[in-house]
C-alpha positions in Angstrom: 9.0 16.5 -8.3 9.6 12.8 -8.3 8.4 10.0 -10.7 7.6 6.6 -9.3 6.8 3.4 -11.2 5.0 0.4 -9.9 3.2 -2.8 -10.9 1.3 -5.8 -9.6 2.8 -9.2 -8.9 1.7 -10.7 -12.2 2.7 -7.7 -14.3 -0.7 -7.1 -15.8 -1.0 -3.6 -14.1 1.6 -1.0 -14.5 1.4 2.6 -13.3 3.3 5.9 -12.8 2.9 8.4 -9.9 4.3 11.8 -10.6 4.8 13.9 -7.6 5.9 13.6 -4.0 4.4 11.7 -1.1 3.3 13.7 2.0 3.4 10.8 4.5 4.0 7.1 4.9 1.8 5.4 7.4 1.9 1.8 8.8 -1.7 1.2 9.6 -2.6 -1.5 12.2 -6.4 -1.3 11.9 -8.4 -4.5 11.5 -9.4 -3.5 8.0 -5.8 -3.0 6.8 -4.7 -6.3 8.6 -7.5 -8.1 6.7 -6.5 -6.4 3.4 -2.9 -7.4 3.6 -3.0 -10.6 5.7 -0.2 -9.1 7.7 0.3 -7.1 10.8 -0.1 -3.7 9.1 -0.5 -2.0 5.7 2.3 0.2 4.5 0.7 3.1 2.5 2.1 6.3 1.0 -0.2 9.3 0.9 -0.2 12.4 -1.4 -2.6 15.3 -1.9 -0.8 16.4 -5.1 0.7 13.4 -6.9 -0.9 12.3 -10.1 -1.6 8.7 -11.0 -1.3 7.4 -14.5 -2.2 3.8 -15.5 0.4 2.6 -18.0 -1.1 -0.9 -18.6 -3.9 -3.0 -17.3 -6.2 -0.3 -16.0 -9.2 -2.5 -16.9 -7.8 -5.1 -14.5 -7.9 -2.8 -11.5 -10.9 -3.4 -9.2 -11.9 -1.3 -6.3 -13.8 -2.2 -3.1 -15.3 0.0 -0.4 -16.3 -1.6 2.8 -20.0 -0.6 3.4 -20.5 1.9 6.2 -16.9 2.9 6.3 -14.3 5.1 4.5 -12.1 2.0 4.0 -11.4 1.8 0.2 -8.9 -0.3 -1.6 -7.9 -1.1 -5.2 -6.3 -4.3 -6.4 -5.3 -6.3 -9.6 -8.2 -8.6 -10.5 -5.8 -11.1 -11.9 -3.3 -11.6 -9.0 -4.9 -9.6 -6.1 -2.0 -7.3 -5.6 -2.8 -4.0 -3.8 -2.8 -1.1 -6.2 -2.9 2.7 -5.9 -6.3 4.0 -4.8 -7.5 7.5 -5.5 -9.7 8.7 -2.6 -12.3 11.4 -2.2 -11.0 15.0 -2.0 -8.0 14.3 -4.2 -6.0 12.0 -1.8 -3.9 9.3 -3.5 -3.0 6.3 -1.4 -0.3 4.1 -2.8 0.7 0.7 -1.2 4.5 1.0 -0.7 5.1 -2.6 -1.7 3.7 -2.2 -5.2 6.3 0.4 -6.2 9.2 -0.8 -8.4 11.2 2.4 -7.9 12.9 3.2 -4.6 11.4 5.6 -2.1 13.5 7.5 0.3 10.7 8.5 2.7 10.8 6.6 6.0 7.5 5.7 7.7 6.0 8.8 9.3 4.0 7.0 12.0 2.3 3.8 13.0 -1.5 4.5 13.1 -4.5 2.7 14.7 -2.1 0.8 17.0 -5.0 0.1 19.3 -6.0 -2.5 16.7 -2.6 -4.2 16.5 -2.6 -8.0 16.3 -1.6 -9.6 19.6 1.4 -11.3 18.0 2.6 -8.0 16.5 4.7 -6.9 19.4 8.4 -6.2 19.8 10.0 -8.1 16.9 13.6 -7.2 17.6 14.4 -10.6 19.0 13.0 -12.6 16.1 15.7 -14.3 14.0 16.4 -12.9 10.5 17.4 -14.7 7.4 18.4 -13.4 3.9 16.2 -16.1 2.3 14.0 -19.0 3.3 15.5 -20.7 6.4 16.9 -24.1 5.5 
């Protein structure tokens, strides 16, 4: 069993996840694109891992989009995506909020029919180690 630590951008919320992740999905649906402001969300899923809030639990806000199963949690101070317990015991953890390394590679890209038009083959886009000067 693995322990993972994570936090929000401002450091108000800190948490631990004890257990292993079952899958790692890159979701391209319109809801996840709106949530992240990016081309996809990167979320880890577990049916058995346990979430413990170490600090700032009172600053975690949750939102469910009416008429959908789309649910997310975030820090009310800085807006960072936070782990989100779902019905039926599923835990969804945004990969980017973890402070410890994960070794699981993405399992699949999902809801790719909803991909943004600009989110195509990115292999030819230049890469920089920092902000281009």
